C-alpha positions as CSV (number, residue, x, y, z in Angstrom):
1,M,-122.2,50.1,-34.9
2,E,-124.4,47.7,-33.5
3,V,-122.6,45.0,-35.1
4,I,-119.3,46.1,-33.5
5,L,-120.9,46.6,-30.1
6,T,-122.3,42.8,-30.3
7,V,-118.8,41.6,-31.1
8,I,-117.3,43.3,-28.2
9,I,-120.0,41.9,-25.9
10,S,-119.4,38.3,-27.5
11,L,-115.5,38.6,-26.9
12,A,-116.1,39.9,-23.3
13,A,-118.5,36.9,-22.5
14,G,-116.0,34.5,-24.3
15,L,-113.0,35.8,-22.2
16,F,-114.9,35.4,-18.9
17,L,-116.2,32.0,-19.7
18,G,-112.7,30.9,-20.5
19,W,-111.5,32.5,-17.3
20,I,-114.1,30.6,-15.4
21,V,-113.4,27.3,-17.2
22,R,-109.7,27.7,-16.2
23,W,-110.4,28.5,-12.8
24,L,-112.4,25.5,-12.4
25,Y,-109.8,23.3,-13.8
26,A,-107.0,24.5,-11.7
27,K,-109.3,24.1,-8.7
28,Y,-109.9,20.5,-9.8
29,Q,-106.3,19.8,-10.4
30,L,-105.4,21.3,-6.7
31,S,-107.7,18.8,-5.2
32,S,-106.3,16.0,-7.4
33,A,-102.7,16.7,-6.0
34,E,-103.8,17.1,-2.6
35,Q,-105.7,13.7,-2.7
36,K,-102.6,12.0,-4.3
37,A,-100.0,13.5,-1.6
38,E,-102.4,12.1,1.2
39,R,-102.4,8.8,-0.4
40,I,-98.5,8.8,-0.7
41,K,-98.1,9.8,2.9
42,Q,-100.5,7.2,4.0
43,E,-98.4,4.5,1.9
44,A,-95.2,5.7,3.3
45,S,-96.3,5.5,6.8
46,K,-97.4,2.1,6.0
47,E,-94.1,1.3,4.7
48,A,-92.2,2.8,7.7
49,E,-94.2,0.7,9.9
50,N,-93.6,-2.5,7.9
51,I,-89.6,-1.6,7.9
52,K,-89.7,-0.9,11.7
53,K,-91.3,-4.3,12.3
54,E,-88.9,-6.2,9.9
55,M,-85.8,-4.6,11.8
56,L,-87.5,-5.4,15.1
57,L,-87.5,-9.0,14.2
58,E,-84.0,-9.0,12.8
59,A,-82.9,-7.5,15.9
60,K,-84.5,-10.1,18.0
61,D,-83.0,-12.9,15.8
62,Q,-79.7,-11.4,16.0
63,L,-79.9,-11.3,20.0
64,I,-81.2,-15.0,19.8
65,R,-78.2,-16.0,17.7
66,D,-75.7,-14.1,19.9
67,R,-77.3,-15.6,23.3
68,N,-76.8,-19.0,21.7
69,A,-73.3,-18.5,20.7
70,Q,-72.4,-17.1,24.0
71,E,-74.2,-20.3,25.7
72,R,-72.0,-22.4,23.5
73,D,-68.7,-20.6,24.3
74,L,-69.6,-20.9,28.1
75,R,-70.5,-24.6,27.7
76,E,-67.0,-25.1,25.9
77,R,-65.0,-23.1,28.6
78,R,-66.8,-25.0,31.4
79,I,-65.9,-28.4,29.9
80,E,-62.1,-27.0,29.4
81,V,-62.0,-25.8,33.0
82,Q,-63.4,-29.1,34.2
83,K,-60.7,-31.0,32.2
84,L,-57.9,-28.7,33.8
85,E,-59.2,-29.3,37.1
86,K,-59.1,-33.0,36.6
87,R,-55.4,-32.6,35.4
88,L,-54.4,-30.4,38.4
89,L,-56.0,-33.1,40.9
90,Q,-54.1,-35.8,39.0
91,K,-50.5,-33.8,39.2
92,E,-51.5,-33.1,43.0
93,D,-51.8,-36.7,43.6
94,N,-48.6,-37.6,41.7
95,L,-46.4,-34.8,43.6
96,E,-47.9,-36.4,46.9
97,K,-46.6,-39.7,46.0
98,K,-43.4,-38.3,44.9
99,L,-43.1,-36.2,48.1
100,A,-43.6,-39.5,50.2
101,G,-40.9,-41.2,48.1
102,V,-38.3,-38.3,48.6
103,E,-39.0,-38.2,52.3
104,Q,-38.3,-41.9,52.5
105,Q,-35.1,-41.3,50.5
106,I,-34.0,-38.4,52.7
107,A,-34.7,-40.7,56.0
108,L,-32.6,-43.6,54.2
109,F,-29.8,-41.1,53.1
110,A,-29.7,-39.7,56.9
111,K,-29.3,-43.4,58.1
112,T,-26.4,-43.8,55.5
113,E,-24.8,-40.6,56.6
114,K,-24.7,-41.9,60.2
115,E,-23.2,-45.1,59.2
116,L,-20.6,-43.5,56.9
117,A,-19.6,-41.1,59.9
118,A,-19.1,-44.0,62.1
119,R,-17.0,-45.9,59.6
120,E,-15.1,-42.5,59.0
121,A,-14.5,-42.2,62.6
122,V,-13.3,-45.9,62.7
123,L,-11.1,-45.4,59.8
124,S,-9.4,-42.1,61.1
125,E,-8.5,-43.8,64.3
126,Q,-6.8,-46.5,62.1
127,D,-5.2,-44.0,60.0
128,E,-3.7,-42.2,63.0
129,T,-2.7,-45.2,64.3
130,L,-0.9,-46.6,61.1
131,K,0.9,-43.1,60.9
132,R,2.2,-43.2,64.3
133,E,3.5,-46.9,63.7
134,I,4.9,-45.7,60.3
135,E,6.6,-42.6,61.7
136,R,8.1,-45.0,64.7
137,I,9.5,-47.5,62.2
138,S,10.9,-44.9,59.6
139,G,11.9,-42.2,62.1
140,L,10.2,-39.6,59.7
141,T,7.3,-37.6,60.2
142,A,4.4,-37.4,57.6
143,D,5.2,-33.9,56.6
144,E,8.9,-35.0,55.9
145,A,8.0,-38.1,54.0
146,K,5.7,-36.2,52.0
147,R,8.4,-33.4,51.1
148,I,10.9,-36.4,50.1
149,I,8.6,-38.1,47.8
150,I,7.6,-34.8,46.0
151,Q,11.2,-33.5,45.7
152,K,12.1,-37.0,44.2
153,M,9.3,-37.0,41.7
154,E,10.3,-33.3,40.8
155,N,14.1,-34.5,40.2
156,D,12.8,-37.3,38.1
157,A,10.6,-35.1,36.1
158,K,13.4,-32.7,35.6
159,H,15.7,-35.2,34.4
160,D,13.2,-36.6,32.0
161,A,12.7,-33.2,30.7
162,Q,16.2,-32.2,30.3
163,V,16.9,-35.5,28.3
164,I,14.1,-34.6,25.9
165,I,15.1,-30.9,25.6
166,N,18.8,-32.0,24.9
167,K,17.6,-34.5,22.2
168,I,15.5,-31.8,20.6
169,E,18.2,-29.3,20.7
170,Q,20.8,-31.9,19.2
171,E,18.3,-33.0,16.5
172,A,17.7,-29.0,15.9
173,L,21.2,-28.2,15.5
174,H,21.7,-31.2,13.3
175,T,19.1,-30.3,10.8
176,A,19.0,-26.4,11.2
177,D,22.2,-25.7,9.0
178,K,20.9,-28.2,6.4
179,K,17.4,-26.7,6.3
180,A,18.8,-23.1,6.1
181,S,21.1,-24.1,3.4
182,D,18.2,-25.7,1.7
183,I,16.0,-22.7,1.9
184,L,18.9,-20.4,0.7
185,V,19.8,-22.5,-2.2
186,T,16.3,-23.0,-3.4
187,T,15.5,-19.4,-3.2
188,L,18.8,-18.4,-5.2
189,Q,18.0,-21.2,-7.7
190,R,14.4,-19.5,-8.2
191,L,16.2,-15.9,-8.7
192,A,17.2,-15.1,-12.2
193,T,18.9,-11.8,-12.6
194,E,21.5,-10.2,-14.6
195,V,24.9,-8.8,-13.5
196,T,24.6,-5.0,-13.2
197,S,27.3,-2.9,-14.7
198,E,26.9,0.9,-14.7
199,V,29.0,3.3,-16.6
200,T,29.4,7.3,-16.4
201,V,30.0,8.0,-20.0
202,T,27.9,7.5,-22.9
203,S,28.4,8.5,-26.7
204,V,26.1,10.1,-29.1
205,S,26.4,9.2,-32.9
206,L,26.7,12.2,-35.2
207,P,25.5,12.4,-38.8
208,N,28.8,14.1,-40.1
209,E,31.7,15.7,-38.8
210,E,30.3,19.0,-39.3
211,M,27.8,18.6,-36.7
212,K,30.6,19.1,-34.0
213,G,31.1,22.5,-34.8
214,R,27.5,23.1,-34.6
215,I,27.3,21.5,-31.1
216,I,30.3,23.8,-30.0
217,G,28.8,26.7,-31.4
218,R,30.3,30.4,-32.0
219,E,32.9,30.8,-29.2
220,G,31.6,27.6,-27.7
221,R,28.3,29.1,-26.6
222,N,26.2,26.1,-27.5
223,I,28.3,23.5,-25.7
224,R,28.6,25.8,-22.6
225,T,24.7,26.3,-22.3
226,L,24.1,22.5,-22.6
227,E,26.9,21.9,-20.0
228,T,25.2,24.6,-17.7
229,L,21.6,23.3,-18.1
230,T,22.3,19.7,-17.6
231,G,25.4,19.5,-15.5
232,V,27.3,17.2,-17.5
233,D,30.8,17.2,-19.6
234,V,30.4,17.0,-23.3
235,I,33.7,15.6,-24.8
236,I,34.4,16.4,-28.3
237,D,37.6,14.7,-29.5
238,D,39.1,13.0,-32.6
239,T,36.3,10.2,-32.2
240,P,34.8,10.0,-35.9
241,E,30.9,11.3,-35.9
242,A,30.4,10.9,-32.3
243,V,30.6,12.9,-29.1
244,V,31.0,11.7,-25.6
245,I,28.8,12.8,-22.5
246,S,30.4,12.3,-19.2
247,C,28.6,12.6,-15.8
248,F,28.4,10.5,-12.5
249,D,24.5,11.4,-12.2
250,P,22.8,9.2,-14.6
251,I,19.7,11.5,-14.6
252,R,21.6,14.3,-15.8
253,K,23.5,12.1,-18.4
254,V,20.1,10.6,-19.7
255,I,18.6,14.3,-19.9
256,A,21.8,15.5,-22.0
257,K,21.7,12.4,-24.1
258,T,18.4,12.7,-25.1
259,S,18.5,16.5,-25.4
260,L,21.5,16.3,-27.6
261,E,19.9,13.6,-29.9
262,R,16.8,15.7,-30.5
263,L,18.9,19.0,-31.2
264,I,20.8,17.1,-33.9
265,Q,17.7,15.7,-35.3
266,D,16.1,18.9,-35.3
267,G,19.1,20.8,-36.8
268,R,18.4,23.9,-34.8
269,I,21.1,24.6,-32.3
270,H,21.4,27.5,-30.4
271,P,21.1,28.6,-26.8
272,A,17.6,29.4,-26.6
273,R,16.4,26.2,-28.4
274,I,18.8,24.3,-26.1
275,E,17.3,25.5,-23.2
276,E,13.7,24.7,-24.4
277,V,14.6,21.0,-25.5
278,V,16.6,20.5,-22.2
279,S,13.3,21.6,-20.0
280,K,10.8,19.6,-22.3
281,V,13.2,16.5,-21.9
282,A,13.5,16.9,-18.0
283,K,9.7,16.8,-17.6
284,E,9.6,13.5,-19.9
285,I,12.2,12.1,-17.5
286,T,10.1,13.2,-14.6
287,Q,7.1,11.3,-15.9
288,M,9.5,8.3,-17.0
289,I,10.5,8.1,-13.2
290,F,7.0,7.7,-12.0
291,E,6.4,4.9,-14.8
292,E,9.4,2.9,-13.8
293,G,8.4,2.9,-10.0
294,E,4.8,1.9,-11.2
295,R,6.3,-0.9,-13.4
296,V,8.2,-2.3,-10.6
297,C,5.2,-2.2,-8.2
298,F,3.2,-4.2,-10.9
299,D,6.2,-6.6,-11.7
300,L,6.1,-7.4,-7.9
301,G,2.2,-7.5,-7.3
302,I,2.4,-4.7,-4.9
303,H,-0.4,-2.3,-4.8
304,N,-2.1,0.6,-2.9
305,M,1.3,2.5,-2.8
306,V,1.0,6.3,-2.5
307,P,2.1,8.2,-5.7
308,D,4.9,9.9,-3.7
309,L,6.5,6.4,-2.9
310,V,6.3,5.4,-6.5
311,K,7.9,8.5,-7.4
312,A,10.6,7.9,-4.9
313,L,11.2,4.4,-6.1
314,G,11.3,5.5,-9.9
315,R,14.2,7.9,-8.9
316,L,16.2,4.8,-7.8
317,H,16.3,3.8,-11.5
318,F,19.0,6.5,-11.9
319,R,21.0,5.8,-9.0
320,T,23.7,3.3,-8.3
321,S,25.5,1.7,-5.4
322,Y,29.0,0.1,-5.9
323,G,27.9,-0.1,-9.7
324,Q,24.7,-1.8,-8.9
325,N,21.3,0.1,-10.1
326,V,19.5,0.6,-7.0
327,L,16.0,0.2,-8.4
328,A,16.9,-3.3,-10.0
329,H,18.7,-4.2,-6.6
330,S,15.8,-3.3,-4.6
331,K,13.5,-5.6,-6.8
332,E,15.8,-8.3,-6.5
333,V,16.0,-8.0,-2.7
334,A,11.9,-7.9,-2.7
335,V,11.9,-11.1,-4.9
336,L,14.5,-12.9,-2.4
337,A,12.5,-11.7,0.5
338,G,9.1,-12.9,-0.6
339,M,10.5,-16.4,-1.6
340,L,12.3,-16.7,1.8
341,A,9.2,-15.6,3.6
342,A,7.4,-18.2,1.7
343,E,9.6,-20.9,2.7
344,I,9.5,-20.3,6.2
345,G,5.8,-19.2,6.5
346,L,6.1,-15.6,7.1
347,D,4.1,-12.7,5.8
348,R,5.2,-12.4,2.3
349,D,3.5,-9.0,1.5
350,I,5.1,-7.4,4.5
351,A,8.5,-8.9,3.6
352,R,8.3,-8.0,-0.1
353,R,7.2,-4.5,0.5
354,S,9.7,-3.8,3.2
355,A,12.5,-5.2,0.8
356,L,11.3,-3.0,-2.2
357,L,11.5,0.2,0.0
358,H,14.4,-0.5,1.8
359,D,16.9,1.6,-0.3
360,I,14.5,4.3,-1.0
361,G,16.3,6.9,1.1
362,K,19.1,6.7,-1.3
363,G,17.0,8.8,-3.9
364,M,16.3,11.5,-1.4
365,E,18.4,14.6,-0.5
366,S,18.8,15.7,3.2
367,E,20.7,18.6,4.8
368,G,21.0,16.5,8.0
369,D,23.4,13.8,9.0
370,E,20.7,11.1,8.3
371,N,21.6,7.9,6.4
372,H,19.6,6.5,3.7
373,A,18.2,4.0,6.1
374,E,16.8,6.7,8.4
375,L,15.7,8.8,5.6
376,G,13.8,5.9,3.9
377,A,12.0,4.9,7.3
378,E,11.1,8.5,8.0
379,F,9.6,8.9,4.6
380,A,7.8,5.5,4.6
381,K,6.2,6.5,8.2
382,K,5.0,10.0,6.9
383,M,3.5,8.1,3.9
384,G,1.4,5.9,6.3
385,E,3.3,2.3,6.0
386,D,2.9,-0.3,8.3
387,P,5.1,-0.1,11.2
388,K,6.7,-3.5,10.5
389,I,7.6,-2.0,6.9
390,V,9.1,1.0,8.4
391,N,11.3,-0.8,10.7
392,G,12.4,-3.2,7.8
393,I,13.6,-0.2,6.2
394,A,15.5,1.3,9.1
395,A,16.7,-2.0,10.5
396,H,18.2,-3.3,7.1
397,H,21.9,-1.9,8.1
398,N,21.3,-2.7,12.0
399,D,20.8,0.9,12.6
400,V,17.9,0.0,14.9
401,E,16.7,-3.4,16.4
402,P,14.4,-5.5,14.2
403,I,11.1,-5.8,15.7
404,C,9.7,-8.7,13.4
405,P,11.1,-11.6,11.4
406,E,10.3,-10.0,8.3
407,S,12.7,-7.2,9.0
408,V,15.4,-10.0,9.4
409,L,14.6,-11.1,6.0
410,V,15.2,-8.0,4.5
411,Q,18.7,-8.0,6.0
412,I,19.3,-11.4,4.7
413,A,18.0,-10.6,1.2
414,D,19.9,-7.4,0.9
415,S,23.0,-9.4,1.8
416,I,22.6,-11.8,-0.9
417,S,21.8,-9.4,-3.5
418,A,24.8,-7.3,-2.8
419,S,27.3,-10.2,-2.3
420,R,26.5,-12.3,-5.5
421,P,29.2,-12.4,-8.2
422,G,29.4,-9.2,-10.5
423,A,26.7,-7.6,-8.6
424,R,28.9,-4.5,-7.4
425,R,32.1,-2.5,-8.0
426,E,33.3,-0.5,-5.0
427,T,35.4,1.7,-7.3
428,L,32.6,3.2,-9.0
429,D,30.8,3.8,-5.8
430,N,33.5,5.7,-4.2
431,Y,34.0,7.8,-7.3
432,I,30.3,8.8,-7.0
433,K,30.4,9.5,-3.4
434,R,33.5,11.8,-4.1
435,L,31.5,13.7,-6.8
436,E,28.3,13.9,-4.5
437,G,30.7,15.4,-1.9
438,L,32.0,18.1,-4.2
439,E,28.5,19.1,-5.0
440,T,27.4,19.0,-1.1
441,I,30.2,21.3,-0.2
442,A,29.3,23.8,-3.1
443,N,25.6,23.7,-2.3
444,S,26.3,24.4,1.5
445,F,27.5,27.9,0.5
446,E,25.0,30.9,0.5
447,G,23.7,32.3,-2.8
448,V,24.6,29.1,-4.8
449,E,21.7,28.2,-7.1
450,K,23.0,25.0,-9.0
451,C,26.3,23.1,-8.6
452,Y,27.5,20.4,-11.2
453,A,30.8,18.2,-10.8
454,I,31.9,17.6,-14.4
455,Q,35.2,16.3,-16.0
456,A,35.3,13.4,-13.9
457,G,35.4,15.4,-10.7
458,R,38.3,17.5,-11.8
459,E,36.0,20.9,-11.9
460,V,33.2,22.0,-10.1
461,R,30.8,24.5,-12.0
462,I,28.7,26.5,-9.8
463,I,25.8,28.9,-11.0
464,V,25.0,31.6,-8.4
465,N,22.3,34.3,-7.9
466,N,23.4,37.5,-9.8
467,E,21.2,39.4,-7.0
468,T,22.9,38.4,-4.0
469,I,26.5,37.6,-5.3
470,N,28.4,40.2,-7.0
471,D,31.7,40.0,-8.8
472,Q,34.0,40.4,-5.8
473,G,31.6,38.1,-3.9
474,A,32.0,35.4,-6.4
475,R,35.8,35.4,-6.1
476,E,35.5,35.1,-2.4
477,L,33.0,32.3,-2.9
478,A,35.4,30.5,-5.2
479,K,38.3,30.8,-2.5
480,G,35.9,29.7,0.2
481,I,34.8,26.6,-1.5
482,A,38.4,25.5,-2.8
483,K,39.5,25.7,0.7
484,K,36.5,23.7,2.2
485,I,37.3,21.0,-0.6
486,E,40.8,21.0,0.2
487,S,40.0,20.3,4.2
488,D,36.9,17.9,3.7
489,L,37.8,15.7,0.8
490,N,40.5,13.3,-0.3
491,Y,41.3,13.5,-4.0
492,P,44.0,13.0,-6.6
493,G,45.4,15.9,-8.5
494,R,43.7,19.1,-8.3
495,I,39.8,20.6,-8.7
496,K,38.9,23.3,-10.5
497,V,36.2,25.7,-9.0
498,T,34.2,27.8,-11.7
499,I,31.5,30.5,-10.5
500,I,29.3,31.7,-13.3
501,R,27.4,34.8,-12.8
502,E,25.1,35.7,-15.4
503,T,22.4,38.2,-16.1
504,R,19.9,37.5,-18.8
505,V,17.2,39.8,-20.1
506,V,14.6,38.5,-22.3
507,E,12.0,40.5,-24.3
508,Y,9.8,39.6,-27.2
509,A,8.9,41.8,-30.5
510,R,5.2,41.4,-31.3
């Protein structure tokens, strides 16, 4: 027990002594830190004082440097000002000297002016004296003499001018015809073209004689369908292995020929197939029309033409005038006009474009009384063509006055192309006009959907709307058309008027 008590007391004493030692150590450490902080504070204060002194010294040095620089600038400016003052003083001296010289010259001029005035007065008196003496001797006043002299000079000048004008006119008359002939001959020699010849019939070769019967069909259904859809006259005669297609309209003739050739090659010939092939061929011909117009524009180097004008040009490929293909004629006229314009120094592009489009109205249809020149000019104006080109189209038959030399060139080129040997045949053109007149008369009646002049103009085949025209109306329509043809047209023999009124119903079994 005593041992335990002794241990406890020893532990307590040891703990107390340890606490005392720790406390003393902590107090020593605190005192040391305070001393160290005081030393740092003193050192920082000294360092701040040193920095402050250094900054003050630097500021003073900078002030001194700035003051020295300003003093240098002031000295330099003072020197420049002194130099400027010297220059100004020199200029003032020079100006004073010049002013003195100018005053002397003014005085001299004034003296000279007085002397001249005195001399002028003396000369004026002498002039008046001479005038009076001349008037006394000649018996004429000064104004009268002046008028006589001026009139004589005018008469002499007019006479000389008239002599020169007469000489120029004589030389121009002497050389104008030769010059014009040379230009035309040169132009025509550069033009190489073929003689145009159009026919209204074409033949289609057959593989055998049996094919004629298949083309005719049962009770003539196939041949009637082909003639009705294309507006041509299919002639099947004794010619071996061939049929003839006759039509005054080349577009219908091409459609009929191409369609018949495809039907023969395909072997299926019946009304529905005929209708399908004719429709397809008609679309291809429409594309061909556009391509023909593009080809002509490309050949002539004419660009920036709107598609509607290109199509209108392409339609001329299937038109003829007095047996002359209108598109070939238009191209020929464009070439001639371009060469003539180049020979005499006019605008080649305007002349060539006007010439190419001059007959574009021949491929258009109109319900009015306008001729092809008026139709073409109006259409070209709508398409935004140059007013000179529009005038060239309208004036090529002198329907309107030409407003530019290029329009006159179009007239000349058109006449050259139309009058060259073999270019035209008047009988064919009259024949076509008669057939077109037949169709125009028939189309003028209400209810007519399609009209075709066939059999060389001996028959007019008319398809009417079955909803607006009944059987009795068809009979009356045929009589009315026949009477109008008798009163409006001149023709040999007689013309058959055939009215076709058809009701067609199509259904499909699926």
